[in-house]
FITIZA-292208 format. One line per 3 residues: number of its first residue (from 1); their letters; for each residue z, y, x of C-alpha. Coordinates in nm, 3 decimals, m for minus. Layout:
# residues N
NUM) a) Z:Y:X ~ ...
//
This chain:
# residues 611
1) mpv) 5.779:5.216:m11.060 ~ 5.681:5.446:m10.764 ~ 5.350:5.629:m10.789
4) scs) 5.095:5.537:m10.522 ~ 4.798:5.723:m10.383 ~ 4.464:5.588:m10.520
7) ayg) 4.253:5.656:m10.208 ~ 4.102:5.367:m10.020 ~ 4.340:5.231:m9.753
10) ckn) 4.608:5.496:m9.816 ~ 4.963:5.355:m9.840 ~ 5.152:5.670:m9.934
13) rrt) 5.392:5.638:m10.224 ~ 5.606:5.884:m10.406 ~ 5.947:5.813:m10.248
16) ils) 6.234:6.006:m10.099 ~ 6.090:5.946:m9.754 ~ 5.745:6.083:m9.848
19) khr) 5.910:6.386:m10.012 ~ 6.101:6.449:m9.696 ~ 5.776:6.435:m9.493
22) git) 5.630:6.702:m9.725 ~ 5.372:6.478:m9.892 ~ 5.283:6.588:m10.245
25) fhq) 5.086:6.401:m10.516 ~ 4.829:6.562:m10.744 ~ 4.660:6.433:m11.060
28) fpk) 4.284:6.435:m11.110 ~ 4.146:6.756:m11.264 ~ 4.067:6.766:m11.633
31) dpg) 3.744:6.964:m11.587 ~ 3.457:6.710:m11.615 ~ 3.246:6.856:m11.336
34) lrk) 3.531:6.883:m11.086 ~ 3.665:6.540:m11.188 ~ 3.324:6.388:m11.112
37) awi) 3.318:6.557:m10.770 ~ 3.656:6.399:m10.691 ~ 3.528:6.052:m10.794
40) laf) 3.220:6.092:m10.571 ~ 3.443:6.196:m10.281 ~ 3.642:5.868:m10.325
43) rrl) 3.326:5.651:m10.263 ~ 3.471:5.363:m10.464 ~ 3.233:5.155:m10.678
46) dfk) 3.297:5.177:m11.052 ~ 3.613:5.377:m11.002 ~ 3.743:5.532:m11.325
49) psn) 4.069:5.729:m11.287 ~ 4.323:5.739:m11.565 ~ 4.545:6.029:m11.665
52) ktv) 4.818:5.897:m11.433 ~ 4.597:5.840:m11.127 ~ 4.709:6.063:m10.839
55) lcs) 4.598:6.157:m10.488 ~ 4.830:6.248:m10.204 ~ 4.814:6.569:m9.999
58) dhf) 4.694:6.391:m9.684 ~ 4.339:6.399:m9.822 ~ 4.320:6.782:m9.842
61) tqa) 4.304:7.049:m9.581 ~ 4.577:7.312:m9.538 ~ 4.347:7.582:m9.686
64) dfd) 4.325:7.384:m10.015 ~ 4.690:7.444:m10.102 ~ 4.859:7.739:m10.272
67) rtg) 5.218:7.755:m10.138 ~ 5.306:8.099:m10.270 ~ 5.517:7.966:m10.562
70) qtv) 5.809:7.729:m10.583 ~ 5.585:7.429:m10.616 ~ 5.287:7.332:m10.406
73) rlr) 4.963:7.356:m10.608 ~ 4.600:7.294:m10.532 ~ 4.369:7.597:m10.540
76) egv) 4.102:7.612:m10.811 ~ 3.787:7.414:m10.745 ~ 3.905:7.225:m10.424
79) ips) 3.766:6.873:m10.354 ~ 3.938:6.611:m10.132 ~ 3.765:6.585:m9.798
82) vfa) 4.003:6.405:m9.556 ~ 3.978:6.022:m9.568 ~ 4.087:5.883:m9.235
85) sfp) 4.123:5.526:m9.368 ~ 3.760:5.490:m9.473 ~ 3.556:5.225:m9.292
88) nhl) 3.287:5.347:m9.055 ~ 2.997:5.304:m9.297 ~ 3.174:5.525:m9.557
91) krr) 3.274:5.802:m9.318 ~ 3.062:6.119:m9.310 ~ 2.838:6.140:m9.008
94) pik) 2.905:6.428:m8.776 ~ 2.669:6.716:m8.816 ~ 2.432:6.750:m8.525
97) trs) 2.454:7.074:m8.342 ~ 2.145:7.286:m8.303 ~ 1.955:7.260:m7.977
100) tkt) 1.754:7.578:m8.001 ~ 1.755:7.842:m7.727 ~ 1.943:8.089:m7.945
103) srr) 2.213:7.835:m8.029 ~ 2.265:7.746:m7.667 ~ 2.289:8.111:m7.573
106) ale) 2.555:8.168:m7.841 ~ 2.772:7.893:m7.683 ~ 2.762:8.043:m7.340
109) pik) 3.073:8.238:m7.233 ~ 3.041:8.612:m7.206 ~ 3.008:8.730:m6.853
112) dpv) 3.235:9.004:m6.738 ~ 3.015:9.313:m6.691 ~ 3.265:9.477:m6.452
115) pap) 3.370:9.233:m6.177 ~ 3.726:9.258:m6.049 ~ 3.752:9.434:m5.711
118) kcs) 3.811:9.212:m5.413 ~ 4.119:9.309:m5.221 ~ 4.211:9.168:m4.879
121) epp) 4.579:9.230:m4.937 ~ 4.789:9.263:m5.258 ~ 4.845:9.616:m5.383
124) kpa) 5.171:9.780:m5.291 ~ 5.406:9.847:m5.578 ~ 5.456:10.211:m5.685
127) vsd) 5.774:10.370:m5.569 ~ 5.797:10.647:m5.826 ~ 6.029:10.640:m6.127
130) hhy) 5.740:10.651:m6.375 ~ 5.468:10.394:m6.314 ~ 5.145:10.478:m6.498
133) ald) 4.908:10.243:m6.313 ~ 4.720:9.990:m6.534 ~ 4.735:9.623:m6.458
136) ptq) 4.369:9.507:m6.428 ~ 4.462:9.154:m6.539 ~ 4.620:9.275:m6.860
139) vkk) 4.339:9.517:m6.931 ~ 4.082:9.243:m6.876 ~ 4.272:9.006:m7.108
142) kls) 4.296:9.271:m7.378 ~ 3.924:9.347:m7.348 ~ 3.841:8.977:m7.368
145) daq) 4.059:8.936:m7.678 ~ 3.893:9.237:m7.838 ~ 3.542:9.101:m7.765
148) tri) 3.641:8.766:m7.911 ~ 3.780:8.931:m8.221 ~ 3.462:9.138:m8.263
151) eel) 3.246:8.827:m8.233 ~ 3.462:8.649:m8.489 ~ 3.436:8.939:m8.738
154) erq) 3.060:8.959:m8.685 ~ 3.031:8.585:m8.753 ~ 3.238:8.620:m9.068
157) lrn) 3.019:8.912:m9.185 ~ 2.700:8.707:m9.128 ~ 2.847:8.413:m9.320
160) akd) 2.955:8.639:m9.604 ~ 2.605:8.780:m9.630 ~ 2.454:8.433:m9.625
163) rer) 2.692:8.323:m9.902 ~ 2.599:8.630:m10.110 ~ 2.228:8.555:m10.057
166) rqk) 2.271:8.191:m10.163 ~ 2.470:8.287:m10.471 ~ 2.196:8.533:m10.573
169) qvl) 1.940:8.256:m10.538 ~ 2.149:8.022:m10.748 ~ 2.192:8.291:m11.012
172) ksl) 1.822:8.359:m11.028 ~ 1.732:7.992:m11.055 ~ 1.993:7.956:m11.334
175) ler) 1.844:8.254:m11.517 ~ 1.498:8.099:m11.488 ~ 1.615:7.770:m11.639
178) lee) 1.793:7.956:m11.923 ~ 1.478:8.163:m11.987 ~ 1.263:7.848:m11.996
181) rgm) 1.489:7.707:m12.266 ~ 1.483:8.033:m12.465 ~ 1.856:8.091:m12.422
184) lse) 1.831:8.426:m12.237 ~ 1.711:8.764:m12.357 ~ 1.554:9.025:m12.136
187) aie) 1.843:9.270:m12.179 ~ 2.102:9.016:m12.069 ~ 1.890:8.924:m11.766
190) iel) 1.859:9.287:m11.655 ~ 2.234:9.334:m11.697 ~ 2.319:9.026:m11.492
193) lqe) 2.087:9.113:m11.202 ~ 2.208:9.476:m11.179 ~ 2.415:9.575:m10.882
196) sgp) 2.646:9.874:m10.850 ~ 2.526:10.160:m10.631 ~ 2.259:10.429:m10.621
199) vqk) 1.970:10.390:m10.859 ~ 1.709:10.537:m10.624 ~ 1.681:10.489:m10.250
202) mpv) 1.695:10.814:m10.050 ~ 1.491:10.843:m9.731 ~ 1.646:10.831:m9.386
205) tat) 1.559:11.197:m9.337 ~ 1.741:11.314:m9.652 ~ 1.963:11.619:m9.598
208) ald) 2.296:11.714:m9.759 ~ 2.105:11.957:m9.984 ~ 1.879:11.671:m10.105
211) ffq) 2.183:11.473:m10.221 ~ 2.341:11.781:m10.384 ~ 2.021:11.861:m10.571
214) lfv) 2.028:11.520:m10.734 ~ 2.294:11.680:m10.956 ~ 2.210:12.052:m10.930
217) pdn) 1.828:12.062:m10.907 ~ 1.606:12.370:m10.856 ~ 1.545:12.415:m11.227
220) ciq) 1.918:12.436:m11.286 ~ 1.948:12.705:m11.014 ~ 1.651:12.888:m11.162
223) nmv) 1.825:12.887:m11.502 ~ 2.129:13.052:m11.336 ~ 1.898:13.321:m11.193
226) tqt) 1.742:13.387:m11.536 ~ 2.070:13.399:m11.726 ~ 2.240:13.617:m11.462
229) nmy) 1.957:13.871:m11.471 ~ 1.959:13.868:m11.853 ~ 2.334:13.935:m11.861
232) akk) 2.310:14.210:m11.601 ~ 2.033:14.383:m11.798 ~ 2.232:14.366:m12.126
235) fqe) 2.548:14.483:m11.952 ~ 2.381:14.783:m11.799 ~ 2.208:14.879:m12.122
238) rfg) 2.549:14.893:m12.287 ~ 2.765:15.051:m12.013 ~ 2.512:15.226:m11.800
241) see) 2.294:15.123:m11.510 ~ 2.449:15.035:m11.174 ~ 2.314:15.197:m10.866
244) gwc) 2.166:14.964:m10.611 ~ 2.128:14.665:m10.845 ~ 1.815:14.456:m10.832
247) pvt) 1.744:14.124:m10.999 ~ 1.876:13.822:m10.817 ~ 1.632:13.568:m10.673
250) aqe) 1.653:13.189:m10.641 ~ 1.716:13.211:m10.268 ~ 2.001:13.459:m10.325
253) mka) 2.149:13.230:m10.589 ~ 2.151:12.940:m10.345 ~ 2.319:13.163:m10.085
256) flg) 2.569:13.272:m10.352 ~ 2.657:12.901:m10.422 ~ 2.679:12.838:m10.048
259) fvi) 2.934:13.120:m9.995 ~ 3.159:12.993:m10.272 ~ 3.125:12.625:m10.167
262) sts) 3.230:12.730:m9.811 ~ 3.586:12.782:m9.950 ~ 3.610:12.405:m9.993
265) vhr) 3.564:12.355:m9.616 ~ 3.755:12.658:m9.492 ~ 4.062:12.698:m9.718
268) ces) 4.055:13.078:m9.732 ~ 4.251:13.277:m9.988 ~ 3.940:13.447:m10.129
271) vls) 3.571:13.401:m10.087 ~ 3.560:13.772:m9.983 ~ 3.757:13.678:m9.671
274) iws) 3.426:13.568:m9.518 ~ 3.339:13.938:m9.454 ~ 3.684:14.041:m9.348
277) sgf) 3.812:14.077:m8.987 ~ 4.105:13.843:m9.041 ~ 4.172:13.479:m8.969
280) fsn) 3.944:13.343:m9.250 ~ 3.637:13.552:m9.154 ~ 3.316:13.362:m9.087
283) rsi) 3.063:13.577:m8.908 ~ 2.819:13.288:m8.867 ~ 2.737:13.299:m9.242
286) alk) 2.846:13.655:m9.337 ~ 2.527:13.807:m9.194 ~ 2.314:13.621:m9.455
289) msq) 2.425:13.851:m9.740 ~ 2.625:14.168:m9.756 ~ 2.966:14.173:m9.929
292) srf) 2.855:14.439:m10.180 ~ 2.552:14.226:m10.283 ~ 2.773:13.919:m10.325
295) eki) 3.026:14.105:m10.538 ~ 2.742:14.229:m10.772 ~ 2.607:13.877:m10.815
298) lky) 2.965:13.751:m10.872 ~ 3.011:14.024:m11.138 ~ 2.704:13.928:m11.340
301) fhi) 2.694:13.548:m11.269 ~ 2.629:13.344:m11.584 ~ 2.509:13.003:m11.693
304) vaf) 2.457:13.103:m12.060 ~ 2.436:13.478:m12.110 ~ 2.471:13.498:m12.487
307) rps) 2.653:13.305:m12.750 ~ 2.431:13.061:m12.940 ~ 2.401:13.088:m13.319
310) qgs) 2.514:12.729:m13.366 ~ 2.739:12.533:m13.131 ~ 2.979:12.250:m13.170
313) nqg) 3.200:12.353:m12.872 ~ 3.228:12.732:m12.901 ~ 3.495:12.761:m12.636
316) lyk) 3.271:12.617:m12.364 ~ 2.938:12.752:m12.481 ~ 2.880:12.932:m12.151
319) iqp) 2.910:12.610:m11.949 ~ 2.820:12.330:m12.193 ~ 2.445:12.307:m12.105
322) fld) 2.533:12.270:m11.739 ~ 2.794:12.001:m11.817 ~ 2.542:11.807:m12.025
325) slq) 2.286:11.825:m11.744 ~ 2.550:11.710:m11.496 ~ 2.654:11.414:m11.713
328) qsf) 2.294:11.303:m11.744 ~ 2.233:11.323:m11.366 ~ 2.555:11.121:m11.297
331) sct) 2.434:10.839:m11.519 ~ 2.077:10.850:m11.388 ~ 2.153:10.846:m11.015
334) frp) 2.436:10.590:m10.988 ~ 2.509:10.251:m11.147 ~ 2.887:10.196:m11.146
337) sqt) 3.067:9.871:m11.088 ~ 3.211:9.659:m11.365 ~ 3.563:9.789:m11.314
340) qvl) 3.633:10.156:m11.389 ~ 3.933:10.384:m11.441 ~ 4.008:10.653:m11.701
343) hep) 4.243:10.918:m11.567 ~ 4.300:11.284:m11.490 ~ 4.198:11.374:m11.135
346) lid) 4.429:11.567:m10.902 ~ 4.392:11.933:m10.992 ~ 4.643:12.208:m10.914
349) edp) 4.844:12.252:m11.233 ~ 4.942:12.610:m11.153 ~ 4.673:12.771:m10.937
352) vfi) 4.672:13.130:m10.818 ~ 4.363:13.308:m10.945 ~ 4.247:13.574:m10.699
355) ttc) 3.966:13.823:m10.749 ~ 3.970:14.029:m10.433 ~ 4.183:14.051:m10.118
358) ter) 4.286:14.408:m10.198 ~ 4.459:14.309:m10.526 ~ 4.747:14.119:m10.375
361) dlr) 5.009:14.303:m10.578 ~ 4.826:14.208:m10.904 ~ 4.821:13.831:m10.844
364) krk) 4.973:13.633:m11.123 ~ 5.039:13.265:m11.165 ~ 4.856:13.133:m11.467
367) krk) 4.846:12.788:m11.627 ~ 4.511:12.618:m11.652 ~ 4.361:12.666:m11.991
370) fsl) 4.169:12.339:m11.988 ~ 4.231:11.970:m11.925 ~ 3.987:11.739:m11.749
373) wvr) 3.955:11.360:m11.777 ~ 3.708:11.140:m11.590 ~ 3.569:10.787:m11.588
376) qct) 3.556:10.677:m11.227 ~ 3.409:10.375:m11.047 ~ 3.689:10.184:m10.873
379) stg) 3.478:10.038:m10.594 ~ 3.332:10.368:m10.467 ~ 3.523:10.654:m10.636
382) fic) 3.206:10.790:m10.796 ~ 3.291:10.995:m11.104 ~ 3.057:10.868:m11.377
385) qis) 3.153:11.098:m11.662 ~ 3.380:11.396:m11.728 ~ 3.542:11.529:m12.044
388) vhl) 3.676:11.883:m12.071 ~ 3.905:12.011:m12.349 ~ 4.036:12.365:m12.389
391) keg) 4.413:12.390:m12.442 ~ 4.363:12.688:m12.673 ~ 4.035:12.567:m12.822
394) qga) 3.954:12.619:m13.183 ~ 3.848:12.337:m13.410 ~ 3.942:11.970:m13.439
397) dgl) 3.866:11.894:m13.074 ~ 4.096:12.155:m12.926 ~ 4.411:12.058:m12.746
400) atl) 4.615:12.299:m12.956 ~ 4.516:12.113:m13.267 ~ 4.577:11.768:m13.114
403) knk) 4.894:11.857:m12.931 ~ 5.171:11.595:m12.949 ~ 4.947:11.371:m13.160
406) pql) 4.858:11.007:m13.070 ~ 4.484:11.061:m13.129 ~ 4.448:11.305:m12.836
409) hsl) 4.407:11.064:m12.546 ~ 4.236:10.808:m12.780 ~ 3.967:11.069:m12.857
412) vak) 3.916:11.140:m12.486 ~ 3.895:10.773:m12.398 ~ 3.636:10.708:m12.672
415) qlc) 3.422:10.996:m12.550 ~ 3.435:10.875:m12.192 ~ 3.342:10.516:m12.283
418) qni) 3.070:10.575:m12.539 ~ 2.793:10.497:m12.281 ~ 2.936:10.165:m12.166
421) sgk) 2.970:9.996:m12.505 ~ 2.843:9.632:m12.488 ~ 2.820:9.624:m12.108
424) nav) 3.135:9.406:m12.057 ~ 3.301:9.669:m11.840 ~ 3.668:9.644:m11.743
427) ift) 3.861:9.970:m11.799 ~ 4.192:10.048:m11.635 ~ 4.409:10.315:m11.800
430) gps) 4.737:10.486:m11.728 ~ 5.038:10.524:m11.960 ~ 4.898:10.837:m12.128
433) its) 4.590:10.649:m12.267 ~ 4.707:10.286:m12.310 ~ 4.772:10.176:m12.670
436) lgl) 4.714:9.857:m12.872 ~ 4.499:10.038:m13.130 ~ 4.263:10.184:m12.869
439) fse) 4.229:9.857:m12.686 ~ 4.151:9.670:m13.008 ~ 3.867:9.915:m13.081
442) fsk) 3.735:9.876:m12.729 ~ 3.746:9.496:m12.765 ~ 3.511:9.518:m13.064
445) qdi) 3.261:9.709:m12.843 ~ 3.277:9.444:m12.563 ~ 3.485:9.667:m12.342
448) ycc) 3.770:9.492:m12.167 ~ 4.089:9.679:m12.085 ~ 4.401:9.662:m11.871
451) gll) 4.658:9.942:m11.887 ~ 5.015:10.031:m11.819 ~ 5.213:10.099:m12.136
454) str) 5.444:10.396:m12.184 ~ 5.765:10.395:m12.386 ~ 5.642:10.639:m12.651
457) ksd) 5.672:10.508:m13.004 ~ 5.312:10.610:m13.088 ~ 5.176:10.390:m12.804
460) ctg) 5.396:10.092:m12.895 ~ 5.283:10.068:m13.258 ~ 5.215:9.705:m13.355
463) lpq) 5.385:9.550:m13.051 ~ 5.683:9.310:m13.076 ~ 6.016:9.483:m13.026
466) sml) 6.154:9.192:m12.823 ~ 5.910:9.266:m12.542 ~ 5.983:9.641:m12.541
469) vcs) 6.361:9.605:m12.512 ~ 6.516:9.514:m12.176 ~ 6.711:9.191:m12.180
472) stp) 7.085:9.193:m12.120 ~ 7.064:8.943:m11.839 ~ 6.960:9.092:m11.503
475) aqr) 6.599:9.010:m11.418 ~ 6.481:8.897:m11.075 ~ 6.218:9.090:m10.883
478) gqs) 5.871:8.955:m10.967 ~ 5.987:8.792:m11.294 ~ 5.754:8.831:m11.590
481) rvm) 5.724:8.748:m11.960 ~ 5.409:8.715:m12.156 ~ 5.333:8.735:m12.532
484) mkg) 4.991:8.690:m12.690 ~ 4.851:8.862:m13.001 ~ 4.494:8.753:m13.062
487) sms) 4.295:8.825:m12.744 ~ 4.550:9.075:m12.627 ~ 4.831:8.993:m12.380
490) lis) 5.149:9.189:m12.352 ~ 5.305:9.141:m12.009 ~ 5.656:9.254:m11.914
493) wyn) 5.703:9.254:m11.538 ~ 6.014:9.349:m11.339 ~ 6.004:9.525:m11.002
496) kgh) 6.306:9.756:m10.966 ~ 6.241:9.840:m11.325 ~ 6.054:9.699:m11.628
499) frf) 5.677:9.760:m11.643 ~ 5.472:9.659:m11.947 ~ 5.099:9.599:m11.944
502) itn) 4.840:9.530:m12.217 ~ 4.525:9.346:m12.124 ~ 4.241:9.138:m12.263
505) ays) 4.050:9.122:m11.933 ~ 4.270:8.881:m11.736 ~ 4.433:8.550:m11.816
508) ptk) 4.815:8.592:m11.849 ~ 4.870:8.249:m11.693 ~ 4.695:8.323:m11.362
511) egv) 4.928:8.439:m11.087 ~ 4.878:8.711:m10.830 ~ 5.082:8.882:m10.563
514) iik) 5.154:9.239:m10.457 ~ 5.217:9.299:m10.086 ~ 5.474:9.562:m9.990
517) rks) 5.545:9.676:m9.637 ~ 5.922:9.628:m9.655 ~ 5.958:9.374:m9.937
520) gei) 5.672:9.144:m9.841 ~ 5.495:8.950:m10.119 ~ 5.611:9.002:m10.475
523) pcp) 5.481:8.752:m10.732 ~ 5.318:8.899:m11.043 ~ 5.055:8.815:m11.306
526) lav) 4.693:8.859:m11.197 ~ 4.648:9.155:m11.438 ~ 4.932:9.345:m11.262
529) eaf) 4.776:9.277:m10.918 ~ 4.434:9.396:m11.033 ~ 4.581:9.710:m11.198
532) aah) 4.774:9.801:m10.880 ~ 4.473:9.737:m10.654 ~ 4.227:9.946:m10.853
535) lsy) 4.460:10.234:m10.930 ~ 4.589:10.256:m10.571 ~ 4.222:10.295:m10.445
538) ick) 4.165:10.575:m10.695 ~ 4.488:10.746:m10.590 ~ 4.382:10.726:m10.224
541) ydd) 4.042:10.866:m10.315 ~ 4.198:11.162:m10.495 ~ 4.438:11.230:m10.212
544) kys) 4.147:11.231:m9.966 ~ 3.881:11.426:m10.157 ~ 4.082:11.661:m10.379
547) kyf) 4.150:11.885:m10.075 ~ 3.775:11.953:m10.063 ~ 3.769:12.110:m10.410
550) ifh) 3.633:12.470:m10.416 ~ 3.925:12.700:m10.351 ~ 3.777:12.999:m10.539
553) kpn) 3.976:13.041:m10.861 ~ 3.826:13.302:m11.102 ~ 4.012:13.430:m11.406
556) ktw) 3.751:13.314:m11.662 ~ 3.801:12.961:m11.790 ~ 3.432:12.869:m11.800
559) qqv) 3.395:12.968:m11.438 ~ 3.696:12.755:m11.343 ~ 3.530:12.456:m11.513
562) fwl) 3.200:12.534:m11.346 ~ 3.332:12.542:m10.991 ~ 3.541:12.236:m11.053
565) sis) 3.237:12.044:m11.173 ~ 3.041:12.169:m10.866 ~ 3.320:12.018:m10.649
568) iai) 3.287:11.686:m10.830 ~ 2.911:11.695:m10.782 ~ 2.952:11.753:m10.404
571) nna) 3.195:11.458:m10.379 ~ 2.955:11.238:m10.569 ~ 2.673:11.351:m10.345
574) yil) 2.879:11.256:m10.036 ~ 2.938:10.909:m10.183 ~ 2.564:10.862:m10.229
577) ykm) 2.509:10.986:m9.874 ~ 2.751:10.727:m9.733 ~ 2.566:10.453:m9.921
580) sda) 2.223:10.556:m9.798 ~ 2.031:10.487:m9.479 ~ 2.078:10.852:m9.375
583) yav) 2.448:10.783:m9.305 ~ 2.351:10.531:m9.039 ~ 2.156:10.797:m8.851
586) kry) 2.413:11.075:m8.862 ~ 2.764:10.977:m8.970 ~ 2.906:11.300:m9.113
589) sra) 3.258:11.327:m9.239 ~ 3.327:11.492:m9.573 ~ 3.412:11.821:m9.401
592) qfg) 3.093:11.810:m9.190 ~ 2.889:11.721:m9.497 ~ 3.026:12.021:m9.685
595) erl) 2.962:12.254:m9.394 ~ 2.608:12.124:m9.349 ~ 2.543:12.178:m9.726
598) vre) 2.661:12.537:m9.695 ~ 2.431:12.612:m9.405 ~ 2.137:12.453:m9.582
601) lld) 2.201:12.655:m9.899 ~ 2.213:12.969:m9.680 ~ 1.889:12.859:m9.509
604) ldd) 2.032:12.898:m9.161 ~ 1.828:12.764:m8.869 ~ 2.118:12.594:m8.699
607) csp) 2.236:12.336:m8.960 ~ 2.443:12.123:m8.726 ~ 2.799:12.065:m8.849
610) tq) 3.102:12.180:m8.655 ~ 3.232:11.896:m8.442
//
């Protein structure tokens, strides 16, 4: 018996003719709330649909359908809204348009501010081989289309803000009802109402130095002054006094930082090139301090002058207090989004360490003696936490001890995520960190994960072998297989190769799509789409901002870590600047922000950036 549509007055039936016309039939949803909404939309008295009751596609709009797969499906949460066969008393009344002065003005067509010139005779065509004259009609049409597009985007932006405001009101009312019933604690309420972004609001008049000093405040610079003078005094007591040396001041220390930071804006070979007469010289800032004075401060510069009697990380004792202060300032000034990434940022694996421009024959290529991992916000690129390990470090935490062992990256991931336990964050990890054991531990701490799995045996422990071995039959592009183990899902997806993902943050049954320029849309599970979207943003962030890292590369490992952490602090300061009201007043690029910071540290009168 053919299936018929259950809407009032609709005569569509599931036949060959209706299939040829593209009419599809859809059963009532099983969700009680959505099912009730469908019944109310029917407007039939005492109507109770059964499990076999269907509704045809004529009663839905085109935006309600998902046609990306082989079968036509309804999108989640849609409600039928098209009922042409209803009698007049059941049809929805048209919404009255507003009659206010503002509404009438919005409907008026935009007048052309530049009227077209009146010509008594048509223009003569150009005789030359190359005709560069613009057609006024086409230019006017393009301008009109652009104005229409701008108005449409502005309208969409206003609607999006209105929807966000309404959703916040709904959330607050729901929280109030839950609190009245005693079903909501204060901690959960604070967590739900939190938004990602800066914790404190900076004034409109805030400068680049104000944003930088959120992470490197005056007391931190004063500590550098004290430790540098202590080290210089101890050094001269042991090896003899140096002629012309006087204790460094806080203003000189700021200028010293400014000179070194300038190498991130102007990619010079050495910071001493500022005082040279070559291509990388910078006379505008060189007059603030002599080269000999800078070299003396560089010689004695220290964060911690003497080794402490007790310390857990002996290899980084000269930089550890500064790293701890930086970590605390990162967490106090910015609230990250729910989705974050654990990875190694783009750092030159084989940098050239240069001390002076005159020692060109003594330059040697040296491997970095440390590894750096970060936890980064995927919506802004703000680095929330850093973890540094020495490759030749002593003790259980050194990379030499943990080399080629599975607990290395697991230890790093646990250190980076110790502050987000119980906050329902979603962590994305690369192949070097992803493992079933680590994700199981994070799941117990209410940390959700999604990561790309490598083919190493240590990372594949506890996973079914059938999902790790490629099938003999050739797979189609976009094809995927899913296997569940508790709350974890193992996804094998094919796209010119097999990629395997582990996740407990996304449903394995939900479908997504990855858009490629040449290949178009490639179907994939939602977890794969989310992983690609968040990791691609972080990769673009690294490509854009890694070129602004401080180019000064000293020989000492603790100084390499220090200047790298200063570069991260400047990038974070620029992110806060872009999210503040000060960015709306003067929209500086990253290079202009760095140059302005240099000039403010040097206390120069003209602090305007180079255009």
